[in-house]
N, C-alpha and C positions, 0 to 999 in steps of 0.2 A: 504494498500499500506507499503511495507516493505520501509523502505530508507537506506542512503547510507553506513551508518554504523552499520543498522542491519544486513545487508550484509556480512560487512564485521566480525560483529564476530559470527556470521553463522560459515562463513570457517575457521575463526583464529582457535574455538572448535574441527570444524571436525578434523582440519590436526593439533592441540595443542595434540588433546587425540588418537592422529594417530604416531606421530616424532619417539618417544622414540624405535619401533620396526618397520620404515618404511621400513629402508633397508633388516630387515631379512623377509620380507611382499614378498619384490620380490626380489628375491637375483641375479636371471639370465639376470636381463636388462640389463646387463654391456653393451654387446656387441650390442643390438640393438642402447641404448645412440652414444656409438662411430655411432655404422654405418650411423646414423642423424648427424652428428656433421662433420660425415665427404661428407654427400649430400653439406652440406650449406658452402662447398668451402673455409671454413679462405684460408686467407692468413699468412704466417709470418709478426706480427708487428701490426698485425693489432688491433684496439677494437670491444669487445661484450657482451652484455646481460645474464646471462641466467636469465630472469623474472619468477620468482612464481618459484625459483630453487629449493623449497623444503631443502634435506637433500645434495643440492651440488654434485647428480649424474652426472649431464654433467659438470662441471667443470672441472673434470680432463682431457678428449678426448678435452674442447674447452681451456684448457692451450695447451695440446700438439702441436693444432690446432697455435697459434697466438707464439709459442713460446717464449720464455724470456722476448723480447721483445711486444712482446703485452699488452693487456687488459682485461684483466678477472673479471665482475663484478657478484654478484647474488645476485639478489634483492628477498625476500621473507616478505610474511604479520607477518608471523609470526614464530616468537621469536624461539619458543620451537622448528620447522626446521632448526631455523640458528644455532641452540647452538647444538643439533645431526653434524648440517655436520660439525661445527667446533671440534665439539669432531672425527668424522671421519677422520682428517686431512684436511678437503677440503677449509681450510682456505689458506692452502700453495699455492694452486692451482687459487684463486682467493678473489678480495675483499669482501667480504660480507658480504651485507644492512639490515636495517631492511624497506624498505617503502615499498609501495602504488603501483600499477602499472597504476595506472588512476592518480596517483601526480610522478610521477621518478625525483630525486633529480638528475639531470643531465641537461647540457648544451644541448640547441637544434643543432642537426647535429650532435653529438660528438659522435657516432659510428658507425661499418663496418656495425655491425649484430646484432641482437636481434637472440634467440633463446628460444624456448619456450615450456616444457613440462607438460600435461594434463595442461594449464594452462585457457584455450578458453572457458570451461567448469562454469571452478567460476567465470568466468567475472561478474559482477553486468550491467555495459554498455557494453556490448561489442566492437561495432562501436568507442562511445567514448576510451575506453581504446585500442582498437586500434592505433587509431587517435595519443596515447597519445608515442607507442609503435613507432611508424610513427617518431614522432616529434624529438625525439635523439637519430635516422641514417640521416647519406647524403642521399642527393638522391644515389640511384643505390646501397643502405646497401643493407642486407636482413633479406628474415625474417623465422625462421620454427618455424615452431606449428605442436608439436610433443604429438607421445605416444606408445609407446613399443606394443599393439595392435592395432586391428582394431574394431572399432566404433562396427561394431556387436559380435563380441568377446568378448569385453567391456560390452556393454548391456548381454549378453547370460551368462557372469558371474556376472555382478549386477537380474538380475533374468529378465529386464523390455524389450521392444519390441523396435528397432531405430522407431521415432518418423517420421512423415517428417518435423518436425519444426527444427528437428537437426540442430545447429548450423552447427556441422562441417560435412556437409555433402555439396557434391562439387556445386549441383544448388545453395546453401545456402552463401557456405563460399566467394563463388569467388566474388560475388556482394557485401556479408560486406564485405571486403577488399579493394575491389575498391573505396566502397564510406569510406574510413578511410586511407588513402593513398598510397595501396599498389596494386600492380596486381601480381597475381597469377600465377606461370611458372610452376608449379610442384602440382600431388596430385596421391598419392597415400594410399587406404584406403583396408589392406589384413589382414589376422588374424593374422601376423606376426608383421605387424606395422602401423600406424597412420601417414604420412608424407606430409604438406602440407609446399610448399614453394613459396615465394610472393618477387616480388624487392620494393623499394622505388619508385615512381612517382617521376618527378621533381617534 
């Protein structure tokens, strides 16, 4: 059985090796990120976390959504990804933190929303990790689980088939979120995007 630290090391190694050219590999994702952020319905002054922010591609639209009075945090486990975000100037749009979504250095109920792009596939303990995201969000706050392409398109790109145990399947994700303090409010899985929205239960 792999330990949590083994899982973390694997994730860090995977992304560290890809950090330098990550943005150039996916140059057309900007509009999809902006649309997903818009779907969250953030307001001026909101406090939002980009969980597993990678090179910080969501930070600019998140900053635009919450305005200068809002708070934007980008958390990632991989130093090389955060370095790439800083080199791209995205530290101007949000504070970059090296941290694990399993143990966030944030106060309970201190945020209005969490945005997470491509995160769920890399969570070693999804229910616990989603509960930790729920901990830092106020009741009624929001969660967006996003990927710039849908499950079938992603699987095809990776040369694999979707399996029934895929965490992002609607029939699996809804109950997983419900067991973790969230209620799924919408679910879209189409070629051009995957976006599940949830609200933090009281």
